[in-house]
C-alpha positions in Angstrom: 0.0 0.0 0.0 1.0 3.7 0.0 2.6 3.2 3.5 4.8 0.3 2.3 2.9 -2.5 4.0 2.5 -5.8 2.2 -0.9 -6.1 0.7 -0.7 -9.4 -1.2 1.9 -12.2 -1.8 1.7 -14.5 -4.8 3.1 -18.0 -4.7 3.4 -18.6 -8.5 5.8 -17.1 -10.9 6.1 -17.7 -14.7 9.5 -17.3 -16.4 10.8 -17.9 -19.9 14.4 -18.8 -20.5 16.2 -18.5 -23.9 17.8 -21.8 -24.7 19.9 -21.3 -27.9 18.8 -23.3 -30.8 16.3 -25.4 -28.6 14.0 -22.3 -28.3 12.4 -21.0 -25.2 11.9 -23.0 -22.0 8.8 -21.9 -20.0 8.8 -22.6 -16.3 6.1 -22.1 -13.7 7.4 -21.9 -10.1 5.0 -22.6 -7.2 5.6 -22.3 -3.5 8.8 -21.7 -1.5 11.4 -23.6 0.4 11.1 -27.4 0.7 7.6 -27.3 -0.8 8.6 -25.5 -3.9 7.6 -27.0 -7.3 8.5 -26.2 -10.9 6.5 -27.1 -14.0 8.9 -27.1 -17.0 7.4 -26.8 -20.5 9.9 -28.2 -23.0 9.2 -29.2 -26.6 5.5 -29.3 -26.0 5.7 -31.5 -22.9 5.3 -30.6 -19.3 7.5 -32.0 -16.5 6.3 -31.6 -12.9 9.4 -31.2 -10.8 10.0 -31.0 -7.0 12.5 -29.0 -5.0 15.8 -30.8 -4.0 18.7 -29.8 -1.8 21.4 -27.7 -3.4 24.4 -25.6 -2.1 23.3 -22.3 -3.8 20.5 -21.3 -6.1 17.6 -23.6 -6.7 17.3 -27.2 -7.8 14.3 -29.2 -9.1 14.2 -32.9 -10.0 11.9 -35.4 -11.6 12.6 -39.1 -11.7 11.2 -39.7 -15.2 12.6 -37.1 -17.6 12.5 -37.0 -21.4 13.0 -40.7 -21.5 11.4 -43.2 -19.1 14.8 -44.5 -17.9 16.3 -41.0 -17.4 15.8 -38.5 -14.6 15.9 -34.7 -15.2 17.3 -31.9 -13.1 16.6 -28.1 -13.5 19.0 -25.7 -11.7 18.7 -22.0 -11.4 21.0 -19.3 -10.0 20.2 -15.6 -10.5 19.0 -15.1 -14.1 20.6 -18.3 -15.5 19.3 -21.9 -15.6 20.7 -25.3 -16.6 18.9 -28.5 -17.6 20.6 -31.8 -16.9 
């Protein structure tokens, strides 16, 4: 408000990352801390990821990634992100 007091807090954020020739990666972040989630939209498919421990930045994982036998990890730090 005009006095500087918090009026509302939103738990969801939507970000788009430029990923070279692969095109944009759209990510919806929900929640904070240990309950944080990320929904990653990549090549027309959505991956629901959960927060995982990391030294700095943020880390999200899913056991079944782009292939059924492969996990996937999304790491962010500042304005940069990396998909493993």
